[in-house]
ZAKEVEX-82747 format. One record per residue: x, z, y of N, C-alpha, C in turn. Coordinates in steps of 0.2 Angstrom, whole numbers, plus 5000, padded with zeros to 4 digits. Example, Ala and Ser with C-alpha at 12.3 -4.5 7.8 and 13.67 -1.06 7.14 Angstrom:
% ZAKEVEX-82747
506650394972506250394978506650394984
506450354989506850364995506450395000
END
This chain:
% ZAKEVEX-82747
549155305273548855375275548455395269
548655455266548355485260548155555261
547655575257547455645257547555675250
547655745250547755775244547155825243
546955825236546355865235546455945236
547155965235547256035235547256055242
547356015247547356035254546955985258
546356005259545755965262545955925268
546355955273546555925279547255895279
547555895274548255875274548355795275
548755785280548855715282549455685280
549455635277550155605275550155535276
550755505278550855435279551255415273
551055365269551355345263551855285265
552455295263552955235264553055205257
552755145256552855105250553155045251
553555035256553854975258554654985257
554954935254555654935253555954875256
556354875260556654815263557054775259
557154715260557654675256558354695256
558554725262559154755262559254815258
558754855257558854915253558854885246
558454835244558454815237559154785235
559354745239560054715238560554765237
560554815242561054865242561054905235
560454925233560354965227560554925221
560354865221560454825215561254815214
561554805219562254785219562754845219
562454905220562954955220563154975213
563854985211564054995204563855065202
563555075196563355135193563955175191
564055235193564655275191564455305184
565055315180564955335173564555405173
564055395169563655455167563155475173
563155435178562655455184562055415183
561455445185560855415184560755365190
560555305188560455245192559755255196
559655225202559055225205558755155204
558055165202557655105201557355085208
557555025211557255015218556554995217
556254975211555554955211555155015209
555455075208555055135206554555155211
553955165209553455185214553655255217
553555265223553755325227553155345232
553055405232552555425237552955475242
553055465248553355505253552955535258
552855595258552455625264552855635270
552755595275553155595281552855645286
552255645287551955695292551355735288
551555805288551055845284550755895289
550055905288549755955293549356005289
549756055287549456115283549156165287
549156165294548956215298548256195302
547956135300547356115303546856175303
546456195309546456155315546956175320
547456215319547856245324548456195326
548356125323548856075324548856025319
549055965320548955915315549355855318
549455805313549755735314549155685314
549155635318548655585318548955515320
548555465319548755395322549355375320
549555375313550155345311550255275312
550855245313551055175313551755165311
551855115307552555095304552655025306
553355015307553654945308554254945305
554454885304555154865301555554835307
556154865308556554845314556954785312
557254755316557654695315558254705310
558554765310559054785305558854805298
558154805297557854825291557654895290
557854935295557555005295556855005296
556555065293555855075294555755135299
555255125304555155175309554355195308
554255255307553555285306553455325312
552955315316552755345322552055385321
551955435324551255475324551255515330
550555535331550455595336550555655333
550955705336550955775334550555815339
549955835336549555875340549755945340
549955975345550356045345549856105343
549356115346548956175345548256165343
547956105343547356085341547356015339
546755995335546755925333546255885338
546055915343545655885348546055825351
545655765353545955705356546255725363
545955765367546255785373546555855373
547155855371547555915370548355905371
548755955369549455945370549655905364
549855835366550055785361550755755362
551155755357551855715358551855665353
552255605355552355555350552955565347
552955565340553555575336553755515331
554355515329554555465324554955485319
554955455313555455465308555755395306
556355395304556655335302556955335295
556855275292557255265285557755205286
558355225287558955175288558955125282
559155065284559155015278559655035273
559455015267559855035261559855105258
559355145261559355215259558655225257
558555285254557855315251557655375254
558055405259557955465262557755455269
557155485271556955475278557355525283
557555515289557855555293557355605296
557555665299557055715301556655685307
556155715309555655695314556055705321
555955655325556155665332555555655337
555655685343555055675348555255615352
554855565353554955505357554655515364
554055535365553755545371553355615372
553455645377553155715378553155725386
552655775387552655805394552455755400
552655775405552455745412553155715415
553055675419553655655423553955715427
554655725426554955775429554855845425
554455845420554355915416554155895409
554655875405554555855398554255915394
554255975396553956035392553256045394
552956015399552256025401551855995396
551256035395550756005390550455945393
550455895389550155825391549955795385
549455745386549155705380549555635380
550055635376550555575376550455545368
549955505367549855475360549655405359
549255395354549155325352549755285351
550255295347550755255347550655185344
550855135348550755065345551455025346
551855035341552555005341552454935339
552954895342552954825341553654795341
553854755336554554735336554554665340
554854655345554854595349555354545346
555154495343555554435340555354375344
555854335344555854265347555554215342
554954185343554654135339554854065340
554854025335555053955336554553925340
554753885345554353855350554153895356
554353955356554153995362554453975368
554153995374554453975380555154015381
555653985384556254025385556154085389
556554135388556454195391557154235391
557254285395557854325395557854385391
557254395388557254455383557654445377
557954495375558354495369557954495363
558154475357557854475351557854535347
557354565345557354625341557154695343
557154705350556954775352556254795350
556254865350555554895348555254915354
554654895356554254915362553754965359
553655025362553155075360552655075365
552055055364551455065369551155135367
550855165372550455225371549955245376
549755305376549255325381549455385384
549255405391549355465394548755485397
548355525395547655545398547755595403
547755565409547855605415547255595420
546855555419546255535423546355485428
546955455429547155405434546955335431
546755295436546555225435547055185439
547555155435548155125438548055045438
547655025434547654945434546954925438
547054885443546554855446546654775447
546354735443546454665443546454645436
546754575435546854545429547554555426
547654545420548354545417548554475415
549054455418549254385417549954385414
550454415416551154415413551254485411
551554495405551754555402552454565401
552754605405553554615404553654685403
554154695399554454765398555154765400
555354815405556054825407556254895404
556954895404557254965401557455005407
557154995413557355025419556755015424
556755055430556355045435556554995440
556154945441556354885446556254915453
556654875457556654885464556054855467
555854875473555354835477555454765478
556054745479556254675480556154635473
556354665468556254635461555554625460
555154675461554454665460554154615464
554354605470554054555475554254485472
554854485470555154425467554754395461
554554445456554154435450553454405452
553154445457552454435459552454365463
552954345467552854285471553154225467
553654235463553954175460553954175452
553754235449553754235442554454215439
554954245442555654225440555954265435
556354225431556754255426557454275429
557854315425558554325428558554395431
558054435430558054505433558354545427
558854585428559254625422558754675419
558854685413558454745409557854725406
557654655405557054635402557154645395
556654685392556554695385556054655381
555554645384555054595381554654555386
554454495384554054455389553554415385
552954425387552354395384551954355389
552154295390551754245395551054235392
550554265394549854265391549554205392
549754165396549354095397549754045394
550254055390550654005387550353995380
550353935377550153915370550853905366
550953945361551553935357551353895351
551653835350551453795344551653825338
551353825332551553855326552153825323
552553865320553153845317553053795311
553553745311553453695305553953705300
END
């Protein structure tokens, strides 16, 4: 996150990470005759999210992760009409494919309300996590490598009553029977599991 003196409120996310895949690709690529070569170790500053129109809109809360394939994903809040915390906010992302130096255009990840994606809503605080299997972790049906994006929706509702014991993320809505099965038997085998964090388990360190 950098600021520029020429623009007091300019928000920028600095990407200074080059994946091993990118380094290998750039180093092994043959140089064409007379063409300038790219130095993979050259310092670069890339402004991913710029906010020149503050306070009529801005980007905030940047977060960046490296996916299992080596690509980088940069998330941020896009505050549409004001920089207030409780306002019309969308979660957006930009991606740097592995082996490249050009970031893809911004895409909207989460916005609006259920049934009305264009409705003004506060959908922000992006918290991306790459779910990886660790040595010694309990067996699970969750695949290795998916990206789980946590966030907030400020609608005044209080949906959690009780303690949090098992954390599971599915790529679809579960049926009532499947929810009952999880609650009563804590069973694996339900299709669509993306991430599973058994919070009462102790994972030994890798040796």
